TIMI-2910 file (N, C-alpha, C, CB; in pm, 1 decimal, decimal comma, always signed):
<rs>
+----------+----------+----------+----------+----------+----------+----------+----------+----------+----------+----------+----------+------+
!      n_x !      n_y !      n_z !     ca_x !     ca_y !     ca_z !      c_x !      c_y !      c_z !     cb_x !     cb_y !     cb_z ! resn !
+----------+----------+----------+----------+----------+----------+----------+----------+----------+----------+----------+----------+------+
!  -5388,6 !  -5637,9 !  +7562,8 !  -5573,9 !  -5646,1 !  +7611,0 !  -5613,8 !  -5530,4 !  +7565,1 !  -5627,4 !  -5652,5 !  +7790,0 !  Met !
!  -5598,8 !  -5417,5 !  +7676,4 !  -5714,7 !  -5317,0 !  +7666,7 !  -5633,2 !  -5198,2 !  +7578,4 !  -5779,6 !  -5259,8 !  +7836,8 !  His !
!  -5505,2 !  -5205,0 !  +7442,8 !  -5459,5 !  -5159,6 !  +7356,1 !  -5565,0 !  -5197,9 !  +7191,7 !  -5313,6 !  -5210,1 !  +7377,9 !  Thr !
!  -5568,7 !  -5327,0 !  +7235,6 !  -5643,3 !  -5360,7 !  +7133,4 !  -5782,1 !  -5358,6 !  +7169,2 !  -5604,7 !  -5479,3 !  +7084,3 !  Cys !
!  -5856,5 !  -5356,8 !  +7267,9 !  -5980,7 !  -5321,2 !  +7297,3 !  -6011,3 !  -5154,5 !  +7241,8 !  -5994,7 !  -5345,7 !  +7458,2 !  Thr !
!  -5905,9 !  -5079,3 !  +7327,8 !  -5911,5 !  -4936,0 !  +7285,2 !  -5939,4 !  -4932,5 !  +7166,5 !  -5801,3 !  -4859,5 !  +7302,0 !  Leu !
!  -5837,9 !  -5006,4 !  +7076,9 !  -5821,6 !  -4958,2 !  +6965,8 !  -5927,7 !  -5026,0 !  +6847,0 !  -5677,8 !  -4974,2 !  +6943,6 !  Trp !
!  -6013,0 !  -5154,7 !  +6890,5 !  -6111,7 !  -5146,7 !  +6811,1 !  -6231,6 !  -5067,1 !  +6825,2 !  -6140,4 !  -5248,8 !  +6798,4 !  Ala !
!  -6200,5 !  -5023,3 !  +6932,3 !  -6349,2 !  -4913,1 !  +6984,3 !  -6288,6 !  -4783,4 !  +6922,7 !  -6387,5 !  -4885,6 !  +7198,5 !  Ala !
!  -6180,3 !  -4743,8 !  +6928,8 !  -6154,9 !  -4625,9 !  +6830,9 !  -6217,4 !  -4635,2 !  +6651,7 !  -5978,3 !  -4616,1 !  +6830,7 !  Thr !
!  -6191,4 !  -4725,9 !  +6621,4 !  -6194,7 !  -4789,7 !  +6497,0 !  -6358,1 !  -4774,8 !  +6448,6 !  -6137,0 !  -4951,6 !  +6513,5 !  Thr !
!  -6406,1 !  -4834,7 !  +6537,2 !  -6555,9 !  -4835,8 !  +6515,5 !  -6626,7 !  -4709,1 !  +6525,7 !  -6618,6 !  -4922,9 !  +6608,6 !  Ala !
!  -6593,0 !  -4599,6 !  +6611,3 !  -6629,2 !  -4498,8 !  +6644,7 !  -6629,2 !  -4439,1 !  +6519,2 !  -6564,5 !  -4447,4 !  +6744,1 !  Leu !
!  -6459,8 !  -4435,4 !  +6474,6 !  -6464,8 !  -4310,9 !  +6321,1 !  -6510,4 !  -4415,2 !  +6224,6 !  -6279,8 !  -4221,8 !  +6250,0 !  Val !
!  -6559,2 !  -4520,4 !  +6169,8 !  -6644,2 !  -4572,7 !  +6085,2 !  -6728,3 !  -4538,6 !  +6109,1 !  -6656,6 !  -4674,2 !  +6066,8 !  Leu !
!  -6759,0 !  -4511,2 !  +6202,9 !  -6954,8 !  -4513,8 !  +6234,1 !  -6988,9 !  -4359,7 !  +6208,3 !  -7019,9 !  -4562,9 !  +6442,1 !  Ser !
!  -6913,9 !  -4235,0 !  +6238,4 !  -6917,4 !  -4110,0 !  +6234,5 !  -6885,0 !  -4105,4 !  +6063,4 !  -6812,3 !  -4037,2 !  +6348,5 !  Leu !
!  -6789,8 !  -4146,2 !  +6034,3 !  -6784,2 !  -4107,9 !  +5893,3 !  -6922,5 !  -4164,3 !  +5773,2 !  -6633,1 !  -4173,0 !  +5849,1 !  Thr !
!  -6978,8 !  -4270,4 !  +5856,3 !  -7092,7 !  -4312,5 !  +5768,3 !  -7214,8 !  -4261,3 !  +5772,5 !  -7116,6 !  -4429,5 !  +5779,8 !  Ala !
!  -7190,8 !  -4154,6 !  +5949,6 !  -7309,7 !  -4074,9 !  +5939,6 !  -7270,0 !  -3938,1 !  +5872,7 !  -7375,6 !  -4054,9 !  +6083,2 !  Cys !
!  -7180,8 !  -3887,0 !  +5846,3 !  -7117,3 !  -3789,8 !  +5824,8 !  -7188,6 !  -3793,7 !  +5691,6 !  -6966,7 !  -3790,6 !  +5845,5 !  Thr !
!  -7143,4 !  -3925,2 !  +5561,0 !  -7207,8 !  -3861,5 !  +5431,5 !  -7321,0 !  -3938,7 !  +5393,7 !  -7110,9 !  -3854,9 !  +5307,4 !  Phe !
!  -7397,9 !  -3999,7 !  +5500,2 !  -7531,3 !  -4043,3 !  +5484,2 !  -7617,4 !  -3953,0 !  +5426,7 !  -7583,6 !  -4080,2 !  +5598,2 !  Ala !
!  -7599,6 !  -3869,0 !  +5315,3 !  -7716,1 !  -3785,2 !  +5290,7 !  -7752,2 !  -3667,2 !  +5402,5 !  -7834,2 !  -3882,5 !  +5278,8 !  Gly !
!  -7649,0 !  -3616,6 !  +5466,1 !  -7674,0 !  -3488,3 !  +5533,8 !  -7680,4 !  -3369,5 !  +5468,4 !  -7589,1 !  -3467,7 !  +5620,3 !  Asp !
!  -7783,7 !  -3325,0 !  +5502,9 !  -7762,0 !  -3150,5 !  +5447,6 !  -7677,5 !  -3078,0 !  +5528,3 !  -7900,8 !  -3053,1 !  +5449,4 !  Lys !
!  -7634,2 !  -3005,5 !  +5461,2 !  -7543,6 !  -2912,4 !  +5453,8 !  -7556,4 !  -2771,5 !  +5452,2 !  -7490,5 !  -2937,0 !  +5369,2 !  Ile !
!  -7549,4 !  -2659,4 !  +5495,8 !  -7553,7 !  -2507,5 !  +5442,2 !  -7500,0 !  -2471,1 !  +5253,6 !  -7429,5 !  -2419,3 !  +5562,3 !  Pro !
!  -7510,1 !  -2451,1 !  +5230,7 !  -7500,1 !  -2399,3 !  +5110,7 !  -7362,1 !  -2358,1 !  +5096,2 !  -7593,5 !  -2296,5 !  +5089,7 !  Leu !
!  -7315,4 !  -2282,6 !  +5211,5 !  -7166,0 !  -2229,4 !  +5234,5 !  -7040,3 !  -2307,4 !  +5216,6 !  -7154,0 !  -2189,5 !  +5364,0 !  Glu !
!  -7055,9 !  -2470,8 !  +5299,8 !  -6975,1 !  -2547,9 !  +5278,5 !  -7014,1 !  -2663,1 !  +5138,3 !  -6956,7 !  -2600,2 !  +5414,0 !  Gln !
!  -7024,3 !  -2626,5 !  +5036,8 !  -7037,9 !  -2634,7 !  +4920,4 !  -6901,4 !  -2626,9 !  +4848,6 !  -7128,1 !  -2545,4 !  +4887,3 !  Val !
!  -6821,8 !  -2707,7 !  +4785,2 !  -6700,4 !  -2636,3 !  +4707,6 !  -6673,3 !  -2584,5 !  +4619,7 !  -6632,9 !  -2673,7 !  +4685,7 !  Pro !
!  -6611,2 !  -2468,1 !  +4582,6 !  -6622,4 !  -2378,4 !  +4460,5 !  -6700,4 !  -2433,7 !  +4342,7 !  -6485,6 !  -2345,3 !  +4410,5 !  Pro !
!  -6583,8 !  -2564,7 !  +4297,0 !  -6604,3 !  -2638,0 !  +4198,9 !  -6715,0 !  -2667,7 !  +4166,3 !  -6553,0 !  -2722,9 !  +4204,6 !  Pro !
!  -6784,9 !  -2731,2 !  +4262,7 !  -6940,6 !  -2800,5 !  +4247,6 !  -7004,1 !  -2678,8 !  +4205,7 !  -7022,3 !  -2873,2 !  +4397,6 !  Val !
!  -7011,5 !  -2560,4 !  +4257,2 !  -7153,1 !  -2435,1 !  +4200,1 !  -7064,3 !  -2421,9 !  +4067,2 !  -7189,1 !  -2232,0 !  +4315,3 !  Phe !
!  -6926,5 !  -2385,9 !  +4039,1 !  -6910,2 !  -2337,6 !  +3911,0 !  -6916,8 !  -2443,5 !  +3806,3 !  -6788,7 !  -2267,8 !  +3903,2 !  Asp !
!  -6966,2 !  -2540,8 !  +3824,4 !  -7044,2 !  -2663,1 !  +3713,7 !  -7155,3 !  -2654,3 !  +3703,0 !  -7041,8 !  -2804,2 !  +3739,8 !  Ser !
!  -7189,0 !  -2605,3 !  +3789,7 !  -7335,9 !  -2666,8 !  +3795,8 !  -7390,4 !  -2495,3 !  +3739,5 !  -7404,0 !  -2744,4 !  +3996,1 !  Val !
!  -7358,8 !  -2360,3 !  +3749,1 !  -7407,6 !  -2272,8 !  +3657,1 !  -7333,6 !  -2255,7 !  +3562,8 !  -7436,5 !  -2165,9 !  +3698,4 !  Val !
!  -7263,1 !  -2377,3 !  +3526,3 !  -7221,9 !  -2359,4 !  +3366,1 !  -7308,5 !  -2390,5 !  +3305,7 !  -7116,5 !  -2427,7 !  +3306,3 !  Ala !
!  -7382,6 !  -2547,2 !  +3384,2 !  -7463,4 !  -2568,0 !  +3244,0 !  -7620,7 !  -2547,4 !  +3266,8 !  -7438,4 !  -2730,3 !  +3180,8 !  Arg !
!  -7594,8 !  -2414,5 !  +3371,4 !  -7776,0 !  -2437,6 !  +3416,1 !  -7715,5 !  -2255,1 !  +3453,7 !  -7859,2 !  -2604,8 !  +3605,7 !  Phe !
!  -7712,5 !  -2187,7 !  +3342,3 !  -7665,7 !  -2026,6 !  +3380,7 !  -7794,9 !  -1948,2 !  +3450,2 !  -7616,9 !  -1929,6 !  +3222,4 !  Pro !
!  -7915,7 !  -1994,8 !  +3472,8 !  -8032,0 !  -1907,3 !  +3548,9 !  -8095,4 !  -1970,5 !  +3649,3 !  -8142,9 !  -1863,3 !  +3462,7 !  Asp !
!  -7938,4 !  -2039,3 !  +3750,0 !  -7960,9 !  -2140,4 !  +3854,7 !  -8026,5 !  -2103,2 !  +3984,0 !  -7839,4 !  -2194,9 !  +3887,8 !  Val !
!  -8054,7 !  -2155,3 !  +4110,4 !  -8103,4 !  -2093,4 !  +4206,7 !  -8095,3 !  -2217,1 !  +4275,8 !  -8229,6 !  -2015,6 !  +4191,9 !  Gln !
!  -8016,9 !  -2192,7 !  +4373,4 !  -7964,3 !  -2258,9 !  +4449,0 !  -8063,9 !  -2307,0 !  +4599,4 !  -7843,8 !  -2180,4 !  +4463,8 !  Phe !
!  -8151,8 !  -2389,4 !  +4580,3 !  -8218,5 !  -2433,9 !  +4697,4 !  -8181,5 !  -2475,2 !  +4821,6 !  -8272,5 !  -2510,4 !  +4671,2 !  Leu !
!  -8086,0 !  -2626,1 !  +4830,7 !  -8068,3 !  -2651,0 !  +4931,6 !  -7934,0 !  -2777,2 !  +4886,2 !  -8211,6 !  -2680,5 !  +5006,9 !  Ser !
!  -7819,1 !  -2806,4 !  +4993,6 !  -7759,7 !  -2929,3 !  +4950,3 !  -7761,1 !  -3052,4 !  +5037,9 !  -7631,4 !  -2902,5 !  +4922,0 !  Ala !
!  -7663,6 !  -3121,6 !  +5024,7 !  -7641,1 !  -3256,7 !  +5089,8 !  -7522,3 !  -3320,7 !  +5008,3 !  -7781,0 !  -3354,7 !  +5085,7 !  Glu !
!  -7441,9 !  -3397,4 !  +5159,9 !  -7353,5 !  -3471,1 !  +5080,9 !  -7359,4 !  -3632,9 !  +5135,4 !  -7202,2 !  -3400,1 !  +5092,6 !  Arg !
!  -7313,0 !  -3654,4 !  +5014,8 !  -7339,1 !  -3794,4 !  +5029,5 !  -7248,5 !  -3938,7 !  +4979,2 !  -7456,3 !  -3796,0 !  +4969,3 !  Glu !
!  -7281,7 !  -4029,5 !  +5023,0 !  -7167,5 !  -4126,0 !  +4924,6 !  -7303,7 !  -4196,9 !  +4826,9 !  -7043,3 !  -4285,5 !  +5045,4 !  Lys !
!  -7243,4 !  -4216,5 !  +4723,5 !  -7300,4 !  -4264,0 !  +4561,6 !  -7159,0 !  -4336,0 !  +4518,1 !  -7353,5 !  -4104,3 !  +4429,9 !  Asp !
!  -7244,4 !  -4477,0 !  +4492,1 !  -7119,6 !  -4593,3 !  +4454,3 !  -7030,5 !  -4613,7 !  +4534,9 !  -7037,7 !  -4570,0 !  +4343,8 !  Asp !
!  -7021,5 !  -4532,7 !  +4635,2 !  -6856,3 !  -4522,7 !  +4721,5 !  -6790,8 !  -4368,8 !  +4688,1 !  -6718,4 !  -4665,3 !  +4644,4 !  Gly !
!  -6845,8 !  -4349,1 !  +4612,4 !  -6748,5 !  -4202,5 !  +4635,6 !  -6861,1 !  -4071,4 !  +4698,9 !  -6668,7 !  -4139,0 !  +4443,9 !  Arg !
!  -6757,1 !  -3964,5 !  +4708,6 !  -6800,9 !  -3840,7 !  +4763,0 !  -6878,4 !  -3759,7 !  +4656,2 !  -6681,2 !  -3762,3 !  +4816,4 !  Leu !
!  -7037,9 !  -3711,8 !  +4681,9 !  -7088,5 !  -3654,3 !  +4612,3 !  -7182,4 !  -3531,1 !  +4665,7 !  -7134,4 !  -3742,1 !  +4548,9 !  Val !
!  -7223,2 !  -3443,4 !  +4627,1 !  -7233,2 !  -3328,6 !  +4641,9 !  -7386,1 !  -3355,6 !  +4576,6 !  -7115,0 !  -3231,8 !  +4581,7 !  Phe !
!  -7535,1 !  -3322,2 !  +4628,8 !  -7687,8 !  -3314,9 !  +4594,4 !  -7715,5 !  -3215,4 !  +4611,2 !  -7780,3 !  -3385,1 !  +4653,0 !  Glu !
!  -7735,4 !  -3115,5 !  +4506,2 !  -7766,0 !  -2914,4 !  +4512,8 !  -7937,0 !  -3003,1 !  +4461,1 !  -7633,7 !  -2736,4 !  +4328,3 !  Leu !
!  -8012,2 !  -2915,1 !  +4543,3 !  -8171,8 !  -2891,7 !  +4476,8 !  -8151,7 !  -2776,8 !  +4458,0 !  -8315,3 !  -2915,3 !  +4558,9 !  Lys !
!  -8182,8 !  -2780,6 !  +4262,4 !  -8187,0 !  -2630,4 !  +4246,4 !  -8336,6 !  -2598,1 !  +4152,9 !  -8029,8 !  -2574,3 !  +4157,7 !  Ile !
!  -8352,5 !  -2463,2 !  +4098,4 !  -8407,6 !  -2421,1 !  +4063,7 !  -8357,3 !  -2354,7 !  +3880,9 !  -8434,7 !  -2364,1 !  +4176,5 !  Arg !
!  -8424,3 !  -2444,2 !  +3773,4 !  -8368,7 !  -2363,8 !  +3665,3 !  -8452,1 !  -2374,7 !  +3561,5 !  -8236,3 !  -2398,4 !  +3624,5 !  Ser !
!  -8459,6 !  -2272,9 !  +3475,6 !  -8570,9 !  -2255,7 !  +3350,7 !  -8719,2 !  -2306,4 !  +3432,2 !  -8525,1 !  -2379,4 !  +3188,1 !  Ala !
!  -8739,7 !  -2264,4 !  +3574,7 !  -8901,5 !  -2299,5 !  +3630,1 !  -8935,3 !  -2418,1 !  +3649,6 !  -9009,4 !  -2262,9 !  +3546,0 !  Gly !
!  -8804,4 !  -2537,0 !  +3651,6 !  -8807,9 !  -2678,9 !  +3681,5 !  -8740,1 !  -2692,6 !  +3837,1 !  -8720,3 !  -2767,1 !  +3557,9 !  Lys !
!  -8804,7 !  -2810,0 !  +3917,1 !  -8696,0 !  -2824,9 !  +4025,6 !  -8604,2 !  -2935,9 !  +3951,7 !  -8760,6 !  -2878,2 !  +4189,5 !  Lys !
!  -8482,0 !  -2934,3 !  +4014,0 !  -8378,1 !  -3042,2 !  +3933,8 !  -8311,4 !  -3058,1 !  +4070,6 !  -8261,7 !  -2980,9 !  +3781,9 !  Leu !
!  -8267,3 !  -3197,2 !  +4074,3 !  -8144,6 !  -3242,6 !  +4165,2 !  -8036,8 !  -3309,4 !  +4099,3 !  -8186,0 !  -3336,5 !  +4271,8 !  Glu !
!  -7881,0 !  -3207,3 !  +4142,1 !  -7780,7 !  -3276,9 !  +4081,9 !  -7693,9 !  -3315,7 !  +4123,5 !  -7740,1 !  -3240,8 !  +4012,7 !  Val !
!  -7626,2 !  -3399,8 !  +4131,1 !  -7492,5 !  -3447,9 !  +4184,0 !  -7378,3 !  -3469,0 !  +4080,4 !  -7513,9 !  -3579,9 !  +4254,5 !  Lys !
!  -7286,6 !  -3409,0 !  +4226,4 !  -7202,0 !  -3306,8 !  +4158,1 !  -7077,1 !  -3401,3 !  +4239,1 !  -7232,0 !  -3107,9 !  +4196,5 !  Val !
!  -6962,1 !  -3453,2 !  +4184,9 !  -6856,9 !  -3486,3 !  +4262,2 !  -6778,8 !  -3370,6 !  +4340,5 !  -6772,1 !  -3554,7 !  +4177,8 !  Thr !
!  -6654,1 !  -3307,5 !  +4450,6 !  -6626,6 !  -3241,7 !  +4519,9 !  -6527,9 !  -3174,0 !  +4382,3 !  -6584,3 !  -3302,9 !  +4660,7 !  Pro !
!  -6501,1 !  -3255,4 !  +4268,1 !  -6379,1 !  -3167,9 !  +4179,2 !  -6510,1 !  -3120,1 !  +4095,3 !  -6220,8 !  -3271,5 !  +4073,4 !  Phe !
!  -6614,4 !  -3080,6 !  +4040,5 !  -6731,4 !  -3025,5 !  +3971,7 !  -6723,1 !  -3122,6 !  +3861,4 !  -6727,9 !  -2863,0 !  +3928,7 !  Gly !
!  -6766,9 !  -3266,1 !  +3838,6 !  -6798,0 !  -3306,2 !  +3785,5 !  -6939,8 !  -3386,5 !  +3803,2 !  -6710,1 !  -3332,6 !  +3764,3 !  Gln !
!  -7051,7 !  -3316,2 !  +3709,7 !  -7188,5 !  -3357,2 !  +3698,8 !  -7195,1 !  -3516,6 !  +3676,6 !  -7257,9 !  -3277,1 !  +3579,0 !  Ile !
!  -7273,3 !  -3584,3 !  +3792,0 !  -7272,9 !  -3694,0 !  +3695,0 !  -7407,8 !  -3780,1 !  +3766,2 !  -7105,5 !  -3786,0 !  +3687,8 !  Val !
!  -7472,8 !  -3683,2 !  +3786,4 !  -7662,3 !  -3750,1 !  +3784,4 !  -7710,3 !  -3613,2 !  +3763,7 !  -7753,6 !  -3839,9 !  +3964,4 !  Asp !
!  -7859,8 !  -3610,7 !  +3713,6 !  -7951,9 !  -3529,4 !  +3713,8 !  -8091,3 !  -3564,2 !  +3653,2 !  -7900,2 !  -3431,8 !  +3661,8 !  Ile !
!  -8122,4 !  -3529,3 !  +3769,6 !  -8303,1 !  -3549,5 !  +3810,8 !  -8404,0 !  -3489,2 !  +3800,0 !  -8338,1 !  -3557,9 !  +3915,4 !  Asp !
!  -8524,8 !  -3493,6 !  +3774,5 !  -8629,6 !  -3385,5 !  +3777,7 !  -8684,8 !  -3503,1 !  +3849,6 !  -8706,7 !  -3303,3 !  +3634,1 !  Asp !
+----------+----------+----------+----------+----------+----------+----------+----------+----------+----------+----------+----------+------+
</rs>
């Protein structure tokens, strides 16, 4: 009985921490994986990185970077492997 209760509580805690970690958490730019930076720099050579968030988008982990390029502020969503999945101005 106690083992089932402990297992259920542990599972609930892990799931809630996972949800909190990827619910649009701001992160330091230093924590963004290099492939994410590389793909944004390839697309926007004059990029200035402003901020970063780690979030879930349609169930998959993405990094949302706020950038400035060519005088415009943009939001770019990129997978951890460097695939750009969305660009918003």
